[in-house]
Backbone bond lengths (Angstrom), bond angles and torsions (degrees), N, CA, C in turn:
res aa  C-N    CA-C-N  psi(-1)  N-CA   C-N-CA  omega(-1)  CA-C   N-CA-C  phi
1 M - - - 1.445 - - 1.522 108.84 -
2 K 1.292 115.96 127.89 1.456 120.97 177.51 1.522 107.95 -95.75
3 D 1.331 114.49 131.44 1.455 118.66 178.72 1.522 109.67 -112.24
4 S 1.297 115.46 148.53 1.452 119.85 179.89 1.526 108.39 -149.63
5 F 1.321 115.63 117.63 1.453 121.67 178.65 1.516 109.31 -131.63
6 S 1.317 116.21 141.55 1.460 119.47 168.44 1.530 106.12 -76.56
7 P 1.333 118.29 161.82 1.463 119.14 176.99 1.531 112.44 -55.74
8 Q 1.316 117.61 -38.71 1.465 120.12 179.12 1.527 111.50 -66.67
9 E 1.329 116.91 -41.86 1.468 120.32 177.63 1.529 110.70 -63.01
10 F 1.314 116.89 -42.27 1.461 118.76 -179.37 1.528 110.50 -68.93
11 A 1.325 117.23 -35.49 1.469 119.95 175.48 1.524 109.97 -60.48
12 R 1.332 117.34 -39.79 1.474 120.56 177.31 1.532 110.55 -66.36
13 L 1.326 116.56 -37.25 1.459 119.92 176.74 1.534 110.13 -62.71
14 L 1.322 116.82 -42.69 1.469 120.26 177.34 1.527 111.07 -62.27
15 E 1.326 116.21 -38.53 1.466 119.51 176.24 1.526 110.77 -62.33
16 L 1.331 116.43 -43.21 1.467 120.20 178.10 1.526 111.62 -61.51
17 V 1.322 116.30 -42.54 1.465 120.35 178.27 1.531 109.52 -62.13
18 H 1.312 116.18 -44.59 1.468 120.94 179.35 1.533 110.54 -60.44
19 L 1.327 116.80 -48.78 1.468 120.59 179.78 1.530 110.93 -63.96
20 G 1.333 116.21 -39.91 1.458 119.76 178.65 1.520 112.11 -62.98
21 M 1.331 116.81 -43.34 1.466 119.78 179.35 1.530 111.07 -67.15
22 R 1.318 117.25 -33.65 1.473 119.99 175.00 1.523 109.89 -61.77
23 A 1.339 115.66 -42.11 1.464 119.61 179.49 1.530 110.68 -65.84
24 V 1.324 116.83 -41.43 1.462 121.06 179.99 1.525 110.97 -64.14
25 M 1.320 115.76 -44.11 1.460 120.19 -175.10 1.522 112.22 -83.35
26 G 1.320 118.14 -19.12 1.450 120.50 -178.90 1.514 110.09 55.10
27 R 1.283 115.95 -138.30 1.462 121.64 -179.65 1.528 111.59 -93.90
28 Q 1.328 116.67 7.87 1.461 120.96 -174.30 1.522 113.77 -92.56
29 G 1.319 117.34 -4.89 1.456 119.17 -176.18 1.522 110.27 64.49
30 G 1.303 118.19 -143.40 1.458 122.79 -179.23 1.513 114.16 -72.95
31 A 1.334 118.20 0.18 1.455 121.23 -177.85 1.525 113.19 -82.98
32 S 1.316 117.90 -1.54 1.458 120.65 -178.13 1.527 110.60 -64.58
33 P 1.329 117.25 136.76 1.470 119.41 177.45 1.530 112.00 -68.53
34 H 1.318 117.18 -12.84 1.458 121.08 -178.50 1.526 113.09 -95.60
35 F 1.324 116.69 -6.57 1.458 121.63 -175.79 1.524 112.08 -56.00
36 E 1.312 117.68 -48.15 1.470 121.75 -175.48 1.525 112.70 -61.41
37 R 1.318 116.65 -28.28 1.466 120.35 -179.64 1.529 111.11 -60.57
38 Y 1.328 116.91 -33.08 1.461 121.10 -174.20 1.522 114.58 -114.10
39 A 1.314 118.50 -9.66 1.467 121.86 -173.73 1.528 112.64 -59.20
40 D 1.313 118.18 -43.32 1.472 120.54 -178.77 1.527 111.71 -65.58
41 V 1.324 116.83 -40.03 1.463 120.53 178.92 1.528 109.43 -65.95
42 E 1.321 116.36 -42.27 1.465 119.96 177.49 1.531 110.09 -58.15
43 Q 1.333 117.38 -46.26 1.462 120.86 -178.84 1.527 111.16 -62.37
44 K 1.325 117.74 -40.68 1.467 120.88 179.07 1.527 111.06 -60.56
45 I 1.313 116.20 -43.75 1.464 119.66 -179.03 1.520 110.63 -69.24
46 L 1.331 117.20 -42.17 1.462 119.89 179.32 1.533 111.50 -62.88
47 K 1.325 116.85 -33.45 1.477 120.42 178.71 1.528 112.07 -65.92
48 L 1.311 117.36 -24.47 1.465 121.41 -178.95 1.534 112.91 -82.83
49 A 1.300 117.71 -7.60 1.468 121.45 -173.17 1.522 112.48 -57.36
50 E 1.309 116.75 -45.25 1.475 120.21 -178.46 1.526 110.48 -60.41
51 R 1.320 116.90 -43.98 1.466 122.03 -178.96 1.526 111.83 -56.95
52 Y 1.341 116.29 -33.88 1.465 120.61 -176.54 1.529 113.15 -101.55
53 G 1.318 116.55 19.56 1.450 120.41 174.71 1.512 115.06 75.29
54 C 1.334 116.90 24.86 1.460 121.14 -176.76 1.527 111.78 -123.84
55 G 1.320 116.91 27.85 1.459 120.57 -178.49 1.511 112.99 -59.00
56 D 1.333 117.64 -27.53 1.463 121.01 179.82 1.525 112.59 -71.55
57 L 1.324 117.32 -8.83 1.457 121.11 -179.26 1.530 112.91 -96.00
58 V 1.343 116.02 2.82 1.467 120.77 -177.57 1.528 109.47 -132.31
59 D 1.324 115.77 137.85 1.464 123.02 175.19 1.518 109.02 -124.23
60 V 1.326 115.30 169.09 1.461 121.49 175.84 1.527 107.26 -104.71
61 S 1.329 115.85 129.06 1.473 119.98 179.87 1.524 110.10 -79.54
62 G 1.310 115.64 174.69 1.459 121.48 179.81 1.517 113.38 -61.13
63 N 1.323 117.73 -28.15 1.469 120.30 -179.98 1.528 112.63 -93.06
64 G 1.355 116.35 5.91 1.460 120.50 175.85 1.515 115.01 92.48
65 S 1.316 118.46 -6.23 1.465 119.46 177.89 1.522 109.63 -82.20
66 L 1.304 115.00 158.22 1.456 120.45 179.41 1.529 109.41 -85.54
67 I 1.339 114.27 143.72 1.458 120.59 179.71 1.536 108.60 -139.80
68 P 1.335 116.50 156.30 1.467 117.94 173.81 1.528 109.63 -61.54
69 S 1.317 115.62 141.69 1.464 120.14 -177.83 1.526 110.97 -73.72
70 A 1.326 114.64 171.01 1.466 121.15 177.17 1.522 110.23 -59.92
71 K 1.324 116.70 -28.08 1.461 120.95 178.20 1.534 110.72 -62.37
72 V 1.323 116.86 -38.62 1.469 121.17 177.21 1.524 109.37 -74.83
73 E 1.333 116.18 -48.92 1.467 121.11 -178.17 1.525 112.00 -57.19
74 G 1.334 116.82 -35.94 1.456 120.59 -175.71 1.517 114.82 -95.03
75 D 1.316 117.68 2.11 1.460 120.96 -177.87 1.532 110.18 -60.73
76 E 1.322 116.58 120.74 1.469 121.55 -176.08 1.524 112.73 -62.21
77 E 1.323 117.33 -38.31 1.469 120.02 179.62 1.533 110.38 -64.02
78 L 1.336 116.70 -42.65 1.467 119.80 177.78 1.520 110.88 -66.02
79 R 1.323 116.98 -42.22 1.475 120.50 177.71 1.521 110.55 -59.37
80 K 1.319 116.32 -40.83 1.462 120.67 178.81 1.530 110.38 -63.55
81 M 1.336 116.56 -44.40 1.467 120.30 178.51 1.523 111.28 -60.60
82 V 1.333 116.21 -44.46 1.464 120.40 179.89 1.531 110.02 -63.30
83 G 1.315 116.41 -43.65 1.460 120.02 178.92 1.520 112.37 -61.79
84 E 1.322 116.48 -43.17 1.460 120.30 178.19 1.523 111.08 -64.12
85 S 1.319 116.15 -40.47 1.463 120.39 178.76 1.526 110.86 -65.59
86 D 1.323 117.09 -46.11 1.469 120.75 177.81 1.525 110.73 -58.29
87 N 1.321 116.83 -43.02 1.459 121.70 179.99 1.529 110.75 -63.58
88 D 1.317 116.15 -44.57 1.454 121.06 179.62 1.527 111.19 -62.48
89 I 1.321 116.24 -44.07 1.471 120.70 178.70 1.528 110.23 -62.62
90 F 1.329 116.90 -43.57 1.466 120.92 179.57 1.527 110.92 -55.42
91 W 1.340 116.98 -53.48 1.461 120.08 -175.69 1.521 111.84 -65.29
92 H 1.327 117.95 -41.39 1.463 119.82 179.42 1.528 111.25 -65.20
93 E 1.306 116.86 -41.47 1.469 120.03 178.07 1.521 111.10 -65.27
94 L 1.324 116.63 -43.82 1.464 120.34 -179.48 1.529 110.50 -60.83
95 V 1.326 117.36 -49.61 1.464 121.35 179.98 1.526 110.83 -61.19
96 A 1.325 117.18 -46.78 1.472 120.42 -177.84 1.526 111.43 -63.09
97 R 1.327 117.10 -43.54 1.462 119.65 -177.12 1.529 111.86 -70.08
98 L 1.322 116.87 -39.91 1.465 118.98 178.20 1.522 111.20 -66.34
99 A 1.328 117.39 -42.04 1.459 120.71 178.68 1.528 110.87 -64.95
100 D 1.333 117.62 -42.20 1.474 120.84 176.51 1.521 110.93 -60.21
101 R 1.324 115.83 -44.22 1.465 120.16 179.20 1.521 110.69 -59.95
102 D 1.329 116.52 -48.56 1.457 120.60 -177.59 1.520 111.77 -64.01
103 L 1.319 116.98 -40.15 1.458 120.18 178.16 1.526 110.30 -63.09
104 G 1.327 116.75 -42.58 1.464 120.31 177.83 1.523 112.00 -61.06
105 V 1.315 116.44 -41.38 1.468 120.47 178.09 1.525 109.80 -63.64
106 E 1.330 117.04 -44.58 1.470 120.34 178.98 1.526 111.51 -60.60
107 Q 1.325 116.40 -44.59 1.463 120.14 -178.65 1.526 111.08 -66.48
108 T 1.320 116.82 -41.68 1.461 120.46 179.17 1.516 110.99 -65.78
109 T 1.315 116.91 -43.42 1.470 120.95 179.94 1.522 110.24 -62.09
110 A 1.328 116.93 -44.02 1.471 120.68 179.25 1.522 110.44 -62.20
111 A 1.311 117.93 -41.51 1.463 121.18 -179.81 1.521 111.21 -66.90
112 L 1.340 116.97 -42.25 1.467 120.50 179.90 1.521 112.27 -68.72
113 D 1.315 116.89 -30.41 1.465 121.27 178.26 1.516 111.65 -79.70
114 G 1.338 116.69 -5.91 1.458 121.74 179.02 1.509 113.30 66.12
115 K 1.320 116.18 31.15 1.460 119.51 -178.41 1.523 109.73 -66.99
116 E 1.302 113.55 127.40 1.462 120.91 175.43 1.516 107.92 -90.81
117 G 1.274 117.25 162.51 1.454 120.18 176.30 1.510 110.62 129.59
118 P 1.309 114.32 -176.18 1.457 118.72 -177.63 1.533 110.41 -66.49
119 P 1.316 116.44 147.61 1.460 119.13 179.26 1.529 110.76 -63.66
120 L 1.293 114.22 149.03 1.459 121.45 178.29 1.524 109.46 -62.65
121 N 1.325 117.40 133.76 1.466 122.17 173.90 1.525 106.05 -75.33
122 A 1.317 116.26 89.47 1.463 121.35 -171.93 1.525 112.51 -60.42
123 D 1.317 118.08 -43.77 1.464 120.02 -178.80 1.520 111.38 -63.89
124 G 1.327 116.15 -44.02 1.457 120.26 179.27 1.518 111.95 -65.20
125 R 1.333 115.83 -42.78 1.459 119.46 -179.96 1.528 111.15 -67.65
126 L 1.312 116.72 -38.95 1.466 120.65 177.58 1.525 110.01 -60.06
127 K 1.312 117.50 -43.10 1.469 121.91 177.85 1.526 110.64 -61.82
128 E 1.325 117.45 -41.61 1.470 120.94 177.71 1.528 111.15 -61.52
129 L 1.323 116.05 -44.85 1.462 120.30 179.24 1.523 111.29 -63.63
130 E 1.331 116.52 -43.64 1.466 120.23 178.21 1.525 110.73 -61.83
131 D 1.330 116.75 -44.72 1.468 120.47 179.45 1.525 111.08 -60.39
132 A 1.326 116.71 -39.28 1.470 120.16 179.02 1.530 110.58 -65.41
133 Y 1.324 117.32 -41.35 1.468 119.61 177.59 1.522 111.35 -66.41
134 W 1.334 117.51 -41.45 1.464 119.70 177.99 1.523 110.31 -59.20
135 A 1.338 116.49 -45.27 1.468 119.85 -179.89 1.529 110.63 -61.84
136 E 1.320 116.17 -42.64 1.469 120.77 179.01 1.524 111.15 -61.29
137 F 1.312 117.57 -48.99 1.462 120.76 -175.61 1.536 111.74 -71.74
138 Q 1.318 117.35 -32.25 1.465 118.86 176.94 1.530 110.74 -67.73
139 K 1.321 115.99 -33.82 1.466 120.03 -178.45 1.524 112.56 -83.06
140 H 1.339 116.97 -40.57 1.466 120.36 -170.80 1.524 114.80 -121.22
141 D 1.338 118.05 0.66 1.455 121.45 -175.99 1.535 108.14 54.97
142 L 1.311 119.47 -130.49 1.461 121.91 179.86 1.532 112.80 -100.75
143 A 1.339 116.89 7.10 1.467 121.10 -173.24 1.527 113.37 -58.22
144 R 1.322 118.03 -29.98 1.463 119.56 -177.17 1.528 112.73 -107.03
145 V 1.318 117.13 15.73 1.462 120.79 176.03 1.517 108.22 -82.67
146 L 1.311 116.39 132.44 1.453 122.27 179.20 1.518 108.41 -125.68
147 V 1.302 116.93 127.22 1.458 121.69 177.24 1.517 107.45 -102.94
148 M 1.329 115.78 123.07 1.457 120.71 179.90 1.527 108.31 -98.68
149 R 1.287 115.87 110.61 1.460 120.35 -178.52 1.529 109.86 -81.47
150 G 1.310 115.02 143.20 1.452 119.67 175.45 1.514 114.09 84.45
151 G 1.289 117.78 13.76 1.453 119.27 176.30 1.500 112.04 120.11
152 R 1.305 114.71 -173.82 1.456 121.51 -177.00 1.525 108.79 -90.42
153 G 1.329 115.37 147.38 1.463 121.55 -176.85 1.478 114.91 -81.95
């Protein structure tokens, strides 16, 4: 296979590798159990940087492995993308977990009350709960979130 990249294209590839490894490692750094799956591929791509005119985007770490340079780590556009992604993940996780919790409470309460009747349309109800949380957070952000410490009131 013949490969051909302009320096700008290869710089974008390095950015993708950097963002991908951030996603793989999450907040755990090199402790991620998934790190080894991609580490060799990352090293192969980083080794090609000089060939494609992007040597300034790669440094050598203390253990001799190649890493994205401070120029990549500090890139404002990449930082913005990471921040937007983190924010998006936060809100989706918060909405999904709260809706799941509420649905579970509803189902448990109905079962304990011995309610007869057709089973709850769980998917439809989950969507309703999620939509309600989205509307709440879009209107009020976290201003009306209350955390009750020590159990439920």
